[in-house]
Each structure stands twice: as C-alpha cells, then as structure tokens.
N, C-alpha and C positions, 0 to 999 in steps of 0.2 A: 503494499499499500504506500502511495508515494504520499510527500509532504503536501502538495498541492490537495488532493483527494481528502484526508485528513483535516486538512484547514476547513474545507469546503464543509465536511460534514460536522465539524464543529462549528460553524457559521449557522448551517441549518438547523442544528439541536437547540442552538440559543436563540434563533429567532422564536422556535417553537416553546421554548420556555418563557422567553417573554412576551409571547401572545395569549396564555392562560394564565400569567400573573396578574393582579391586581393590586392596589395600594389600600392598605387595612385602614380602618377606620381608626379613632383614637381610643374607642374602649377595648378593640381588640388589640391594638399596637400597647396599650397600657400593659392588659392582661400579660400580652407575651414577656414583657420587659421585665413587669415581677415576678413570672416564674423562671425568668433567666438569671435575676439578681439572686434568688432562694438558690437557683443550682449552684452558683459562681460561691455563694457564701457557704451552701453547704461542703462544697469539696475543699474551702479553704479551711473551714472547721475540722475536718475528717484528715487534711495534712497535716494541720497544727497538732492535732491529738497524736498522731503519728509520728510526727517529730520528737515529739515530749516524752512518748513510751522510747522511742529509740536511744533518745539521751539519756533516760534511767538504765535502759537495758548496758548501754556500752559505758558510761562514764559513772554511773550511780549516784550521781546528781543531776539536777536538775539546771544546766547550763545548755541553753541552744545555741550559743556561739563558740 
C-alpha cells in the first residue's frame, strides 16, 4: 500500500468522522467535563496511595522525595 493510498484513505476516514460529529450543548459538555475531572482525580489519588505504600515498604518511613 503506497503512501498516497494511505493518505487518501485517512482523508476519507477523517471526512466521515467529521460528517457525523456534532458540537455538544452546554449540559452535555459540563457532564463530560465533570466525569473527566473525577477520573483524573481518581487516578491521581490511586497513584499517590501506591507511592506512599511503596515508600513505606522500601524505606520504612514516609519520605516521598
């Protein structure tokens, strides 16, 4: 498959995606933003807890630095 064929297929696929997409209203946007923010915070808290546990296991004290 040549580069020109791949590029043409990519452009066609991109046009198809853009043709079915729409701009969300403010309620839908706010709901999505809240869900994303909760997910980011959850991943951060889980990572922080894992860092504390690893720090306690390795050094025996709570030194994260």
